[in-house]
N, CA, C and O atoms as CSV, one atom per row, in Angstrom:
chain,resi,resn,atom,element,x,y,z
A,1,UNK,N,N,0.849,-1.170,0.000
A,1,UNK,CA,C,0.000,0.000,0.000
A,1,UNK,C,C,0.894,1.233,0.000
A,1,UNK,O,O,1.808,1.358,0.815
A,2,UNK,N,N,0.615,2.127,-0.918
A,2,UNK,CA,C,1.471,3.291,-1.076
A,2,UNK,C,C,0.990,4.512,-0.308
A,2,UNK,O,O,1.749,5.461,-0.110
A,3,UNK,N,N,-0.263,4.495,0.126
A,3,UNK,CA,C,-0.784,5.625,0.887
A,3,UNK,C,C,-1.971,5.158,1.724
A,3,UNK,O,O,-2.485,4.056,1.531
A,4,UNK,N,N,-2.393,5.999,2.645
A,4,UNK,CA,C,-3.569,5.664,3.439
A,4,UNK,C,C,-4.819,5.599,2.573
A,4,UNK,O,O,-5.699,4.773,2.816
A,5,UNK,N,N,-4.904,6.464,1.564
A,5,UNK,CA,C,-6.059,6.436,0.664
A,5,UNK,C,C,-6.133,5.105,-0.085
A,5,UNK,O,O,-7.217,4.552,-0.265
A,6,UNK,N,N,-4.984,4.593,-0.519
A,6,UNK,CA,C,-4.938,3.303,-1.203
A,6,UNK,C,C,-5.334,2.187,-0.253
A,6,UNK,O,O,-6.078,1.282,-0.632
A,7,UNK,N,N,-4.849,2.244,0.966
A,7,UNK,CA,C,-5.190,1.234,1.966
A,7,UNK,C,C,-6.692,1.212,2.215
A,7,UNK,O,O,-7.293,0.140,2.277
A,8,UNK,N,N,-7.297,2.373,2.358
A,8,UNK,CA,C,-8.730,2.449,2.609
A,8,UNK,C,C,-9.515,1.931,1.403
A,8,UNK,O,O,-10.493,1.201,1.565
A,9,UNK,N,N,-9.096,2.301,0.216
A,9,UNK,CA,C,-9.805,1.925,-1.005
A,9,UNK,C,C,-9.735,0.430,-1.278
A,9,UNK,O,O,-10.763,-0.200,-1.527
A,10,UNK,N,N,-8.544,-0.144,-1.236
A,10,UNK,CA,C,-8.363,-1.541,-1.632
A,10,UNK,C,C,-8.183,-2.497,-0.455
A,10,UNK,O,O,-8.595,-3.654,-0.534
A,11,UNK,N,N,-7.580,-2.034,0.622
A,11,UNK,CA,C,-7.330,-2.907,1.768
A,11,UNK,C,C,-8.607,-3.427,2.395
A,11,UNK,O,O,-8.687,-4.596,2.772
A,12,UNK,N,N,-9.606,-2.565,2.510
A,12,UNK,CA,C,-10.869,-3.018,3.089
A,12,UNK,C,C,-11.540,-4.044,2.184
A,12,UNK,O,O,-12.194,-4.964,2.676
A,13,UNK,N,N,-11.390,-3.902,0.885
A,13,UNK,CA,C,-11.967,-4.870,-0.044
A,13,UNK,C,C,-11.267,-6.222,0.062
A,13,UNK,O,O,-11.915,-7.269,0.076
A,14,UNK,N,N,-9.944,-6.187,0.135
A,14,UNK,CA,C,-9.194,-7.443,0.260
A,14,UNK,C,C,-9.612,-8.170,1.531
A,14,UNK,O,O,-9.856,-9.377,1.502
A,15,UNK,N,N,-9.698,-7.452,2.640
A,15,UNK,CA,C,-10.105,-8.074,3.901
A,15,UNK,C,C,-11.527,-8.621,3.796
A,15,UNK,O,O,-11.789,-9.741,4.234
A,16,UNK,N,N,-12.441,-7.850,3.225
A,16,UNK,CA,C,-13.829,-8.296,3.091
A,16,UNK,C,C,-13.933,-9.525,2.201
A,16,UNK,O,O,-14.630,-10.476,2.554
A,17,UNK,N,N,-13.265,-9.527,1.068
A,17,UNK,CA,C,-13.314,-10.679,0.161
A,17,UNK,C,C,-12.743,-11.922,0.824
A,17,UNK,O,O,-13.244,-13.026,0.610
A,18,UNK,N,N,-11.708,-11.753,1.620
A,18,UNK,CA,C,-11.129,-12.901,2.326
A,18,UNK,C,C,-12.082,-13.439,3.389
A,18,UNK,O,O,-12.002,-14.611,3.757
A,19,UNK,N,N,-12.985,-12.589,3.885
A,19,UNK,CA,C,-13.986,-13.020,4.864
A,19,UNK,C,C,-15.273,-13.496,4.190
A,19,UNK,O,O,-16.219,-13.901,4.866
A,20,UNK,N,N,-15.305,-13.445,2.857
A,20,UNK,CA,C,-16.484,-13.893,2.126
A,20,UNK,C,C,-17.582,-12.855,2.012
A,20,UNK,O,O,-18.738,-13.197,1.762
A,21,UNK,N,N,-17.232,-11.586,2.192
A,21,UNK,CA,C,-18.196,-10.490,2.130
A,21,UNK,C,C,-17.943,-9.704,0.846
A,21,UNK,O,O,-16.798,-9.380,0.529
A,22,UNK,N,N,-19.019,-9.396,0.099
A,22,UNK,CA,C,-18.861,-8.587,-1.103
A,22,UNK,C,C,-19.055,-7.119,-0.743
A,22,UNK,O,O,-19.930,-6.786,0.056
A,23,UNK,N,N,-18.255,-6.250,-1.322
A,23,UNK,CA,C,-18.318,-4.813,-1.037
A,23,UNK,C,C,-19.193,-4.154,-2.099
A,23,UNK,O,O,-18.793,-4.032,-3.256
A,24,UNK,N,N,-20.395,-3.730,-1.693
A,24,UNK,CA,C,-21.331,-3.094,-2.624
A,24,UNK,C,C,-21.425,-1.592,-2.410
A,24,UNK,O,O,-21.667,-0.838,-3.352
A,25,UNK,N,N,-21.232,-1.163,-1.178
A,25,UNK,CA,C,-21.435,0.243,-0.820
A,25,UNK,C,C,-20.119,1.006,-0.911
A,25,UNK,O,O,-19.099,0.574,-0.372
A,26,UNK,N,N,-20.153,2.137,-1.594
A,26,UNK,CA,C,-18.970,2.984,-1.725
A,26,UNK,C,C,-19.208,4.289,-0.970
A,26,UNK,O,O,-20.124,5.043,-1.296
A,27,UNK,N,N,-18.385,4.547,0.029
A,27,UNK,CA,C,-18.487,5.805,0.752
A,27,UNK,C,C,-17.780,6.897,-0.042
A,27,UNK,O,O,-17.059,6.617,-1.000
A,28,UNK,N,N,-17.996,8.139,0.366
A,28,UNK,CA,C,-17.326,9.273,-0.259
A,28,UNK,C,C,-15.864,9.264,0.198
A,28,UNK,O,O,-15.558,9.626,1.333
A,29,UNK,N,N,-14.977,8.850,-0.693
A,29,UNK,CA,C,-13.557,8.740,-0.373
A,29,UNK,C,C,-12.737,9.548,-1.360
A,29,UNK,O,O,-13.231,9.958,-2.410
A,30,UNK,N,N,-11.483,9.771,-1.013
A,30,UNK,CA,C,-10.596,10.535,-1.886
A,30,UNK,C,C,-10.194,9.763,-3.131
A,30,UNK,O,O,-10.002,10.353,-4.194
A,31,UNK,N,N,-10.066,8.446,-3.005
A,31,UNK,CA,C,-9.584,7.628,-4.106
A,31,UNK,C,C,-10.662,6.647,-4.530
A,31,UNK,O,O,-11.065,5.784,-3.749
A,32,UNK,N,N,-11.131,6.777,-5.767
A,32,UNK,CA,C,-12.110,5.830,-6.304
A,32,UNK,C,C,-11.354,4.635,-6.884
A,32,UNK,O,O,-10.296,4.814,-7.486
A,33,UNK,N,N,-11.876,3.426,-6.713
A,33,UNK,CA,C,-11.176,2.251,-7.221
A,33,UNK,C,C,-11.179,2.208,-8.748
A,33,UNK,O,O,-12.172,2.546,-9.393
A,34,UNK,N,N,-10.065,1.792,-9.301
A,34,UNK,CA,C,-9.975,1.618,-10.748
A,34,UNK,C,C,-10.219,0.153,-11.091
A,34,UNK,O,O,-10.149,-0.712,-10.218
A,35,UNK,N,N,-10.501,-0.121,-12.337
A,35,UNK,CA,C,-10.711,-1.506,-12.762
A,35,UNK,C,C,-9.450,-2.326,-12.530
A,35,UNK,O,O,-9.517,-3.452,-12.037
A,36,UNK,N,N,-8.293,-1.757,-12.889
A,36,UNK,CA,C,-7.023,-2.447,-12.659
A,36,UNK,C,C,-6.800,-2.725,-11.178
A,36,UNK,O,O,-6.409,-3.830,-10.801
A,37,UNK,N,N,-7.047,-1.727,-10.342
A,37,UNK,CA,C,-6.853,-1.881,-8.903
A,37,UNK,C,C,-7.763,-2.950,-8.310
A,37,UNK,O,O,-7.337,-3.726,-7.455
A,38,UNK,N,N,-9.021,-2.992,-8.765
A,38,UNK,CA,C,-9.950,-4.011,-8.277
A,38,UNK,C,C,-9.523,-5.405,-8.718
A,38,UNK,O,O,-9.618,-6.359,-7.945
A,39,UNK,N,N,-9.056,-5.529,-9.950
A,39,UNK,CA,C,-8.579,-6.830,-10.434
A,39,UNK,C,C,-7.364,-7.292,-9.633
A,39,UNK,O,O,-7.264,-8.465,-9.272
A,40,UNK,N,N,-6.448,-6.377,-9.357
A,40,UNK,CA,C,-5.260,-6.715,-8.566
A,40,UNK,C,C,-5.660,-7.086,-7.139
A,40,UNK,O,O,-5.129,-8.048,-6.584
A,41,UNK,N,N,-6.580,-6.342,-6.541
A,41,UNK,CA,C,-7.026,-6.633,-5.180
A,41,UNK,C,C,-7.701,-7.997,-5.109
A,41,UNK,O,O,-7.474,-8.745,-4.158
A,42,UNK,N,N,-8.521,-8.332,-6.093
A,42,UNK,CA,C,-9.160,-9.660,-6.136
A,42,UNK,C,C,-8.099,-10.753,-6.219
A,42,UNK,O,O,-8.187,-11.774,-5.537
A,43,UNK,N,N,-7.100,-10.524,-7.061
A,43,UNK,CA,C,-6.024,-11.503,-7.220
A,43,UNK,C,C,-5.266,-11.696,-5.901
A,43,UNK,O,O,-4.971,-12.826,-5.511
A,44,UNK,N,N,-4.958,-10.607,-5.229
A,44,UNK,CA,C,-4.262,-10.694,-3.940
A,44,UNK,C,C,-5.110,-11.436,-2.917
A,44,UNK,O,O,-4.593,-12.271,-2.175
A,45,UNK,N,N,-6.416,-11.141,-2.870
A,45,UNK,CA,C,-7.300,-11.800,-1.922
A,45,UNK,C,C,-7.348,-13.308,-2.182
A,45,UNK,O,O,-7.332,-14.102,-1.241
A,46,UNK,N,N,-7.408,-13.702,-3.459
A,46,UNK,CA,C,-7.395,-15.139,-3.802
A,46,UNK,C,C,-6.085,-15.793,-3.394
A,46,UNK,O,O,-6.083,-16.898,-2.852
A,47,UNK,N,N,-4.962,-15.110,-3.654
A,47,UNK,CA,C,-3.657,-15.667,-3.330
A,47,UNK,C,C,-3.451,-15.814,-1.818
A,47,UNK,O,O,-2.828,-16.773,-1.362
A,48,UNK,N,N,-3.978,-14.860,-1.047
A,48,UNK,CA,C,-3.845,-14.915,0.403
A,48,UNK,C,C,-4.759,-15.959,1.016
A,48,UNK,O,O,-4.458,-16.495,2.083
A,49,UNK,N,N,-5.873,-16.256,0.355
A,49,UNK,CA,C,-6.796,-17.271,0.842
A,49,UNK,C,C,-7.786,-16.708,1.844
A,49,UNK,O,O,-7.670,-15.561,2.276
A,50,UNK,N,N,-8.759,-17.528,2.208
A,50,UNK,CA,C,-9.798,-17.072,3.127
A,50,UNK,C,C,-9.287,-16.900,4.559
A,50,UNK,O,O,-8.338,-17.554,4.990
A,51,UNK,N,N,-9.949,-16.001,5.269
A,51,UNK,CA,C,-9.678,-15.822,6.696
A,51,UNK,C,C,-10.590,-16.774,7.455
A,51,UNK,O,O,-11.795,-16.829,7.207
A,52,UNK,N,N,-10.017,-17.501,8.358
A,52,UNK,CA,C,-10.829,-18.477,9.118
A,52,UNK,C,C,-11.354,-17.882,10.386
A,52,UNK,O,O,-12.052,-18.558,11.142
């Protein structure tokens, strides 16, 4: 993660996906997710595996 904005944007999604939760709601944030960023975050979440 290169900044706090990046952590908030993608880190919460990675954690949620690892817990089996889909992120549907987008709050008003400084950084909107890009298609590339979402694809990379999904890939990282799959590689890290589920949280037990």
